[in-house]
N, CA, C and O atoms as a printed pandas DataFrame, in Angstrom:
     atom_number atom_name residue_name chain_id  residue_number  x_coord  y_coord  z_coord
0              1         N          MET        A               1    7.072  -15.772   19.056
1              2        CA          MET        A               1    8.438  -16.230   18.503
2              3         C          MET        A               1    9.456  -15.620   18.670
3              4         O          MET        A               1    9.580  -14.495   18.186
4              5         N          ASN        A               2   10.659  -16.338   19.557
5              6        CA          ASN        A               2   11.673  -15.532   19.774
6              7         C          ASN        A               2   12.845  -15.443   18.492
7              8         O          ASN        A               2   12.612  -16.132   17.499
8              9         N          GLY        A               3   13.744  -14.838   18.508
9             10        CA          GLY        A               3   14.572  -15.128   17.431
10            11         C          GLY        A               3   15.153  -16.027   17.018
11            12         O          GLY        A               3   15.616  -15.927   15.882
12            13         N          GLU        A               4   15.390  -17.478   17.922
13            14        CA          GLU        A               4   15.962  -18.696   17.571
14            15         C          GLU        A               4   14.879  -19.214   16.771
15            16         O          GLU        A               4   15.105  -19.663   15.648
16            17         N          ALA        A               5   13.739  -19.187   17.259
17            18        CA          ALA        A               5   12.646  -19.764   16.762
18            19         C          ALA        A               5   12.418  -19.555   15.536
19            20         O          ALA        A               5   12.264  -20.405   14.659
20            21         N          ILE        A               6   12.384  -18.116   15.414
21            22        CA          ILE        A               6   12.244  -17.654   13.862
22            23         C          ILE        A               6   13.519  -18.132   12.901
23            24         O          ILE        A               6   13.454  -18.661   11.792
24            25         N          LEU        A               7   14.381  -17.873   13.468
25            26        CA          LEU        A               7   15.663  -18.727   12.756
26            27         C          LEU        A               7   15.601  -20.068   12.659
27            28         O          LEU        A               7   16.023  -20.448   11.566
28            29         N          ALA        A               8   15.246  -20.928   13.362
29            30        CA          ALA        A               8   15.078  -22.185   12.869
30            31         C          ALA        A               8   14.177  -22.545   11.952
31            32         O          ALA        A               8   14.441  -23.366   11.074
32            33         N          VAL        A               9   12.752  -21.820   12.102
33            34        CA          VAL        A               9   11.771  -21.876   11.326
34            35         C          VAL        A               9   12.503  -21.699    9.659
35            36         O          VAL        A               9   12.678  -22.523    8.762
36            37         N          SER        A              10   12.816  -20.195    9.768
37            38        CA          SER        A              10   13.417  -19.707    8.660
38            39         C          SER        A              10   14.212  -20.782    7.936
39            40         O          SER        A              10   13.791  -21.226    6.868
40            41         N          VAL        A              11   15.362  -21.223    8.484
41            42        CA          VAL        A              11   16.070  -22.524    7.781
42            43         C          VAL        A              11   15.448  -23.679    7.091
43            44         O          VAL        A              11   15.924  -24.179    6.072
44            45         N          PHE        A              12   14.248  -24.132    7.744
45            46        CA          PHE        A              12   13.202  -24.992    7.174
46            47         C          PHE        A              12   12.730  -24.640    5.985
47            48         O          PHE        A              12   12.847  -25.282    4.941
48            49         N          VAL        A              13   12.038  -23.319    6.186
49            50        CA          VAL        A              13   11.244  -22.790    4.816
50            51         C          VAL        A              13   11.968  -22.632    3.677
51            52         O          VAL        A              13   11.606  -22.879    2.527
52            53         N          VAL        A              14   13.480  -22.015    4.229
53            54        CA          VAL        A              14   14.596  -21.860    2.827
54            55         C          VAL        A              14   14.731  -22.816    2.331
55            56         O          VAL        A              14   14.663  -22.863    1.103
56            57         N          GLY        A              15   14.930  -23.749    2.948
57            58        CA          GLY        A              15   15.460  -25.218    2.353
58            59         C          GLY        A              15   14.194  -25.742    1.873
59            60         O          GLY        A              15   14.574  -26.402    0.906
60            61         N          LEU        A              16   13.032  -25.863    1.924
61            62        CA          LEU        A              16   11.904  -26.556    1.315
62            63         C          LEU        A              16   11.582  -25.599    0.465
63            64         O          LEU        A              16   10.877  -25.987   -0.465
64            65         N          VAL        A              17   11.885  -24.378    0.469
65            66        CA          VAL        A              17   11.529  -23.426   -0.971
66            67         C          VAL        A              17   12.418  -23.367   -2.145
67            68         O          VAL        A              17   12.175  -23.072   -3.315
68            69         N          SER        A              18   13.813  -23.818   -1.384
69            70        CA          SER        A              18   14.695  -24.021   -2.479
70            71         C          SER        A              18   14.631  -25.385   -2.974
71            72         O          SER        A              18   15.031  -25.457   -4.136
72            73         N          LEU        A              19   14.355  -26.207   -2.602
73            74        CA          LEU        A              19   13.980  -27.775   -3.022
74            75         C          LEU        A              19   13.020  -27.588   -4.208
75            76         O          LEU        A              19   13.166  -28.056   -5.336
76            77         N          VAL        A              20   12.089  -26.882   -3.792
77            78        CA          VAL        A              20   10.594  -26.715   -4.689
78            79         C          VAL        A              20   11.389  -25.517   -5.903
79            80         O          VAL        A              20   11.188  -25.591   -7.115
80            81         N          LYS        A              21   11.897  -24.924   -5.532
81            82        CA          LYS        A              21   12.904  -24.473   -6.692
82            83         C          LYS        A              21   13.682  -24.921   -7.610
83            84         O          LYS        A              21   13.767  -24.614   -8.800
84            85         N          TRP        A              22   14.261  -25.688   -6.968
85            86        CA          TRP        A              22   14.766  -27.128   -7.995
86            87         C          TRP        A              22   14.150  -27.642   -8.533
87            88         O          TRP        A              22   14.561  -27.987   -9.641
88            89         N          ALA        A              23   12.880  -28.005   -8.158
89            90        CA          ALA        A              23   12.064  -29.247   -8.756
90            91         C          ALA        A              23   11.302  -28.225  -10.029
91            92         O          ALA        A              23   10.572  -28.802  -10.835
92            93         N          GLY        A              24   11.466  -27.037  -10.128
93            94        CA          GLY        A              24   10.936  -26.624  -11.139
94            95         C          GLY        A              24    9.763  -25.775  -11.159
95            96         O          GLY        A              24    9.098  -25.430  -12.136
96            97         N          LEU        A              25    9.616  -25.507  -10.001
97            98        CA          LEU        A              25    8.132  -24.438   -9.537
98            99         C          LEU        A              25    8.480  -23.206  -10.578
99           100         O          LEU        A              25    9.600  -22.716  -10.722
100          101         N          PRO        A              26    6.960  -22.706  -11.457
101          102        CA          PRO        A              26    7.120  -21.426  -12.120
102          103         C          PRO        A              26    7.078  -20.220  -11.392
103          104         O          PRO        A              26    6.180  -20.042  -10.568
104          105         N          ALA        A              27    8.012  -19.308  -11.616
105          106        CA          ALA        A              27    8.196  -17.980  -10.904
106          107         C          ALA        A              27    6.904  -17.281  -10.597
107          108         O          ALA        A              27    6.803  -16.593   -9.581
108          109         N          ARG        A              28    5.976  -17.425  -11.390
109          110        CA          ARG        A              28    4.455  -17.061  -11.301
110          111         C          ARG        A              28    3.966  -17.237  -10.056
111          112         O          ARG        A              28    3.375  -16.344   -9.449
112          113         N          VAL        A              29    4.224  -18.633   -9.503
113          114        CA          VAL        A              29    3.825  -19.028   -8.341
114          115         C          VAL        A              29    4.522  -19.038   -7.149
115          116         O          VAL        A              29    4.087  -19.676   -6.190
116          117         N          ALA        A              30    5.575  -18.394   -7.089
117          118        CA          ALA        A              30    6.568  -18.706   -6.477
118          119         C          ALA        A              30    6.318  -17.445   -4.773
119          120         O          ALA        A              30    6.675  -17.699   -3.622
120          121         N          PRO        A              31    5.661  -16.270   -5.255
121          122        CA          PRO        A              31    5.242  -15.892   -4.087
122          123         C          PRO        A              31    4.304  -16.228   -3.302
123          124         O          PRO        A              31    4.404  -15.914   -2.115
124          125         N          LEU        A              32    3.154  -16.951   -3.769
125          126        CA          LEU        A              32    2.264  -17.913   -2.921
126          127         C          LEU        A              32    2.993  -18.674   -2.343
127          128         O          LEU        A              32    3.163  -18.521   -1.134
128          129         N          ALA        A              33    3.691  -19.803   -3.100
129          130        CA          ALA        A              33    4.444  -21.124   -2.335
130          131         C          ALA        A              33    5.390  -20.586   -1.334
131          132         O          ALA        A              33    5.730  -21.364   -0.443
132          133         N          VAL        A              34    5.861  -19.415   -1.330
133          134        CA          VAL        A              34    6.801  -18.850   -0.017
134          135         C          VAL        A              34    5.700  -18.879    1.172
135          136         O          VAL        A              34    5.653  -19.635    2.141
136          137         N          LEU        A              35    4.769  -17.752    0.777
137          138        CA          LEU        A              35    4.011  -17.545    2.068
138          139         C          LEU        A              35    3.007  -18.686    2.812
139          140         O          LEU        A              35    2.607  -18.731    3.975
140          141         N          VAL        A              36    2.783  -19.523    1.751
141          142        CA          VAL        A              36    2.168  -20.908    2.460
142          143         C          VAL        A              36    3.252  -21.725    3.004
143          144         O          VAL        A              36    3.073  -22.181    4.133
144          145         N          ALA        A              37    4.377  -21.997    2.381
145          146        CA          ALA        A              37    5.422  -22.675    3.131
146          147         C          ALA        A              37    6.052  -21.810    4.450
147          148         O          ALA        A              37    6.721  -22.352    5.330
148          149         N          ALA        A              38    5.804  -20.745    4.430
149          150        CA          ALA        A              38    6.117  -19.721    5.907
150          151         C          ALA        A              38    4.920  -20.261    6.840
151          152         O          ALA        A              38    5.114  -20.769    7.944
152          153         N          ALA        A              39    3.906  -20.118    6.364
153          154        CA          ALA        A              39    2.478  -20.504    7.122
154          155         C          ALA        A              39    2.627  -21.674    7.618
155          156         O          ALA        A              39    2.472  -21.798    8.833
156          157         N          ILE        A              40    2.998  -22.943    6.727
157          158        CA          ILE        A              40    3.295  -23.872    7.508
158          159         C          ILE        A              40    4.214  -24.192    8.388
159          160         O          ILE        A              40    4.094  -24.998    9.311
160          161         N          GLY        A              41    5.224  -23.503    8.078
161          162        CA          GLY        A              41    6.446  -23.786    9.157
162          163         C          GLY        A              41    6.120  -23.199   10.420
163          164         O          GLY        A              41    6.201  -23.919   11.415
164          165         N          VAL        A              42    5.704  -21.812   10.557
165          166        CA          VAL        A              42    5.330  -21.218   11.736
166          167         C          VAL        A              42    3.959  -22.007   12.562
167          168         O          VAL        A              42    3.647  -21.751   13.725
168          169         N          GLY        A              43    3.417  -22.768   11.888
169          170        CA          GLY        A              43    2.258  -23.340   12.194
170          171         C          GLY        A              43    2.692  -24.461   13.048
171          172         O          GLY        A              43    2.292  -24.662   14.195
172          173         N          VAL        A              44    3.521  -25.157   12.410
173          174        CA          VAL        A              44    3.938  -26.326   12.889
174          175         C          VAL        A              44    4.959  -26.482   13.944
175          176         O          VAL        A              44    5.103  -27.471   14.664
176          177         N          TRP        A              45    5.902  -24.997   13.958
177          178        CA          TRP        A              45    6.317  -24.778   15.079
178          179         C          TRP        A              45    5.525  -24.159   16.430
179          180         O          TRP        A              45    5.905  -24.349   17.585
180          181         N          GLY        A              46    4.539  -23.508   16.103
181          182        CA          GLY        A              46    3.311  -23.218   17.003
182          183         C          GLY        A              46    2.876  -24.497   17.789
183          184         O          GLY        A              46    2.746  -24.626   19.007
184          185         N          TRP        A              47    2.679  -25.426   16.776
185          186        CA          TRP        A              47    1.955  -26.524   17.567
186          187         C          TRP        A              47    2.674  -27.536   18.211
187          188         O          TRP        A              47    2.176  -28.355   18.984
188          189         N          SER        A              48    4.028  -27.461   17.836
189          190        CA          SER        A              48    5.326  -28.384   18.664
190          191         C          SER        A              48    5.482  -27.551   19.610
191          192         O          SER        A              48    5.882  -28.253   20.539
192          193         N          ALA        A              49    5.420  -26.485   19.971
193          194        CA          ALA        A              49    5.656  -25.412   21.137
194          195         C          ALA        A              49    4.535  -25.428   21.847
195          196         O          ALA        A              49    4.670  -25.295   23.063
196          197         N          GLN        A              50    3.159  -25.590   21.295
197          198        CA          GLN        A              50    1.959  -25.660   22.367
198          199         C          GLN        A              50    1.862  -24.316   22.896
199          200         O          GLN        A              50    1.572  -24.117   24.076
200          201         N          SER        A              51    2.187  -23.012   21.734
201          202        CA          SER        A              51    1.959  -22.045   22.126
202          203         C          SER        A              51    0.930  -21.355   21.390
203          204         O          SER        A              51    1.083  -20.161   21.131
204          205         N          PHE        A              52   -0.265  -22.075   20.968
205          206        CA          PHE        A              52   -1.298  -21.519   20.251
206          207         C          PHE        A              52   -2.314  -20.852   21.422
207          208         O          PHE        A              52   -3.131  -21.622   21.927
208          209         N          GLU        A              53   -2.297  -19.683   21.795
209          210        CA          GLU        A              53   -2.931  -18.912   22.730
210          211         C          GLU        A              53   -3.354  -17.437   22.052
211          212         O          GLU        A              53   -2.975  -17.011   20.962
212          213         N          ARG        A              54   -4.290  -16.750   23.054
213          214        CA          ARG        A              54   -4.782  -15.531   22.079
214          215         C          ARG        A              54   -3.756  -14.407   22.545
215          216         O          ARG        A              54   -3.687  -13.344   21.928
216          217         N          ALA        A              55   -3.050  -14.646   23.531
217          218        CA          ALA        A              55   -1.751  -13.890   23.880
218          219         C          ALA        A              55   -0.403  -13.875   23.098
219          220         O          ALA        A              55    0.549  -13.124   23.312
220          221         N          THR        A              56   -0.501  -14.811   22.188
221          222        CA          THR        A              56    0.743  -14.943   21.360
222          223         C          THR        A              56    0.403  -15.052   19.782
223          224         O          THR        A              56    1.283  -15.318   18.964
224          225         N          VAL        A              57   -0.877  -14.837   19.440
225          226        CA          VAL        A              57   -1.374  -14.340   18.275
226          227         C          VAL        A              57   -0.327  -13.507   17.159
227          228         O          VAL        A              57    0.083  -13.885   16.062
228          229         N          PHE        A              58   -0.086  -12.284   17.872
229          230        CA          PHE        A              58    0.980  -11.336   17.318
230          231         C          PHE        A              58    2.299  -12.029   17.080
231          232         O          PHE        A              58    2.861  -12.017   15.984
232          233         N          GLU        A              59    2.723  -12.578   18.052
233          234        CA          GLU        A              59    4.087  -13.243   17.683
234          235         C          GLU        A              59    3.978  -14.189   16.806
235          236         O          GLU        A              59    4.848  -14.073   15.942
236          237         N          HIS        A              60    3.291  -15.073   16.649
237          238        CA          HIS        A              60    2.839  -15.840   15.342
238          239         C          HIS        A              60    3.036  -14.997   14.210
239          240         O          HIS        A              60    3.999  -14.953   13.444
240          241         N          LEU        A              61    1.874  -14.269   14.219
241          242        CA          LEU        A              61    2.201  -13.308   12.902
242          243         C          LEU        A              61    3.277  -12.674   12.540
243          244         O          LEU        A              61    3.553  -12.538   11.348
244          245         N          ALA        A              62    4.003  -12.219   13.470
245          246        CA          ALA        A              62    5.281  -11.442   13.573
246          247         C          ALA        A              62    6.398  -12.324   12.784
247          248         O          ALA        A              62    7.194  -11.943   11.926
248          249         N          GLY        A              63    6.205  -13.666   13.360
249          250        CA          GLY        A              63    7.383  -14.577   13.077
250          251         C          GLY        A              63    7.026  -15.082   11.430
251          252         O          GLY        A              63    7.864  -15.200   10.535
252          253         N          TRP        A              64    5.714  -15.309   11.329
253          254        CA          TRP        A              64    5.182  -15.600    9.873
254          255         C          TRP        A              64    6.084  -14.694    8.877
255          256         O          TRP        A              64    6.869  -15.157    8.050
256          257         N          VAL        A              65    5.809  -13.198    9.125
257          258        CA          VAL        A              65    6.349  -12.103    8.411
258          259         C          VAL        A              65    7.874  -12.297    8.114
259          260         O          VAL        A              65    8.494  -12.334    7.051
260          261         N          ALA        A              66    8.276  -12.412    9.465
261          262        CA          ALA        A              66    9.739  -12.488    9.488
262          263         C          ALA        A              66   10.211  -13.996    8.689
263          264         O          ALA        A              66   11.280  -13.829    8.102
264          265         N          VAL        A              67    9.897  -14.802    8.603
265          266        CA          VAL        A              67    9.920  -16.368    7.715
266          267         C          VAL        A              67   10.041  -15.875    6.464
267          268         O          VAL        A              67   11.080  -15.819    5.807
268          269         N          SER        A              68    8.822  -15.474    6.106
269          270        CA          SER        A              68    8.522  -15.109    4.660
270          271         C          SER        A              68    9.328  -14.213    3.984
271          272         O          SER        A              68    9.769  -14.445    2.859
272          273         N          MET        A              69    9.577  -13.046    4.706
273          274        CA          MET        A              69   10.462  -12.493    4.283
274          275         C          MET        A              69   11.912  -13.232    4.012
275          276         O          MET        A              69   12.428  -13.167    2.897
276          277         N          SER        A              70   12.369  -13.749    4.813
277          278        CA          SER        A              70   13.791  -14.383    4.783
278          279         C          SER        A              70   13.797  -15.531    3.401
279          280         O          SER        A              70   14.753  -15.751    2.658
280          281         N          ALA        A              71   12.338  -16.194    3.337
281          282        CA          ALA        A              71   12.669  -17.336    2.226
282          283         C          ALA        A              71   12.211  -16.335    1.007
283          284         O          ALA        A              71   12.619  -16.695   -0.098
284          285         N          ALA        A              72   11.554  -15.329    1.032
285          286        CA          ALA        A              72   11.593  -14.562   -0.036
286          287         C          ALA        A              72   12.976  -14.155   -1.012
287          288         O          ALA        A              72   13.262  -14.409   -2.182
288          289         N          GLY        A              73   13.532  -13.549   -0.138
289          290        CA          GLY        A              73   14.710  -13.018   -0.343
290          291         C          GLY        A              73   15.449  -14.240   -0.607
291          292         O          GLY        A              73   15.834  -14.167   -1.774
292          293         N          VAL        A              74   15.789  -15.210   -0.133
293          294        CA          VAL        A              74   16.205  -16.294   -0.798
294          295         C          VAL        A              74   15.682  -16.672   -2.210
295          296         O          VAL        A              74   16.373  -16.574   -3.225
296          297         N          TYR        A              75   14.515  -17.072   -2.186
297          298        CA          TYR        A              75   13.967  -17.430   -3.557
298          299         C          TYR        A              75   14.003  -16.282   -4.677
299          300         O          TYR        A              75   13.905  -16.669   -5.842
300          301         N          GLY        A              76   14.098  -15.274   -4.501
301          302        CA          GLY        A              76   14.411  -14.288   -5.600
302          303         C          GLY        A              76   13.186  -13.543   -6.271
303          304         O          GLY        A              76   12.938  -13.479   -7.475
304          305         N          PHE        A              77   12.374  -12.915   -5.062
305          306        CA          PHE        A              77   11.169  -12.302   -5.611
306          307         C          PHE        A              77   11.280  -11.117   -6.629
307          308         O          PHE        A              77   10.356  -10.759   -7.359
308          309         N          THR        A              78   12.530  -10.552   -6.586
309          310        CA          THR        A              78   12.601   -9.501   -7.764
310          311         C          THR        A              78   12.716  -10.294   -8.711
311          312         O          THR        A              78   12.336   -9.556   -9.620
312          313         N          ARG        A              79   12.977  -11.340   -9.236
313          314        CA          ARG        A              79   12.806  -12.109  -10.425
314          315         C          ARG        A              79   11.715  -12.216  -11.073
315          316         O          ARG        A              79   11.695  -12.455  -12.281
316          317         N          ALA        A              80   10.517  -12.028  -10.249
317          318        CA          ALA        A              80    9.106  -12.213  -10.524
318          319         C          ALA        A              80    8.531  -11.052  -10.782
319          320         O          ALA        A              80    8.201  -10.246   -9.912
320          321         N          THR        A              81    8.372  -10.895  -12.067
321          322        CA          THR        A              81    7.819   -9.474  -12.428
322          323         C          THR        A              81    6.396   -9.356  -12.071
323          324         O          THR        A              81    5.618  -10.220  -11.667
324          325         N          GLY        A              82    6.191   -7.878  -12.350
325          326        CA          GLY        A              82    4.694   -7.662  -11.797
326          327         C          GLY        A              82    3.464   -8.515  -12.439
327          328         O          GLY        A              82    2.514   -8.944  -11.783
328          329         N          ALA        A              83    3.687   -8.714  -14.092
329          330        CA          ALA        A              83    3.158   -9.056  -14.578
330          331         C          ALA        A              83    2.758  -11.170  -14.628
331          332         O          ALA        A              83    1.849  -11.886  -15.049
332          333         N          GLU        A              84    3.772  -11.316  -14.087
333          334        CA          GLU        A              84    3.633  -12.957  -13.548
334          335         C          GLU        A              84    3.156  -13.262  -12.354
335          336         O          GLU        A              84    2.812  -14.410  -12.071
336          337         N          VAL        A              85    3.061  -11.874  -11.213
337          338        CA          VAL        A              85    2.309  -11.770  -10.097
338          339         C          VAL        A              85    1.071  -11.599  -10.092
339          340         O          VAL        A              85    0.402  -11.777   -9.074
340          341         N          THR        A              86    0.708  -11.328  -10.914
341          342        CA          THR        A              86   -0.832  -10.759  -11.238
342          343         C          THR        A              86   -1.614  -11.626  -12.455
343          344         O          THR        A              86   -2.773  -11.471  -12.838
344          345         N          ALA        A              87   -0.534  -12.658  -12.974
345          346        CA          ALA        A              87   -0.905  -13.613  -13.517
346          347         C          ALA        A              87   -1.724  -14.656  -12.663
347          348         O          ALA        A              87   -2.299  -15.604  -13.197
348          349         N          LEU        A              88   -1.744  -14.391  -11.106
349          350        CA          LEU        A              88   -2.260  -15.537  -10.396
350          351         C          LEU        A              88   -3.812  -15.070  -10.028
351          352         O          LEU        A              88   -4.533  -15.808   -9.357
352          353         N          LYS        A              89   -4.193  -13.986  -10.445
353          354        CA          LYS        A              89   -5.468  -13.073  -10.098
354          355         C          LYS        A              89   -6.121  -13.768  -11.131
355          356         O          LYS        A              89   -7.278  -13.887  -10.730
356          357         N          LYS        A              90   -6.015  -14.345  -12.344
357          358        CA          LYS        A              90   -6.879  -14.745  -13.428
358          359         C          LYS        A              90   -7.811  -15.483  -12.858
359          360         O          LYS        A              90   -8.710  -15.977  -13.539
């Protein structure tokens, strides 16, 4: 994924996460929601660009990390306390 693709997917994921946040998603599941939305965004981009090859696996992984970090910053991961995040493990 080049920078332009990462930016395009990030805009989609940030918008999606913002809508989900507005709909009332609890803060304790926010980290999981962001990671899943980023994976879906990068996956759909990879599928539409027909770029799923062994040689591009790291590009997709790096893109997923960049998109996840972008959406996490917008969602406000700092609001999710350690107790809320570890509550997912129960």
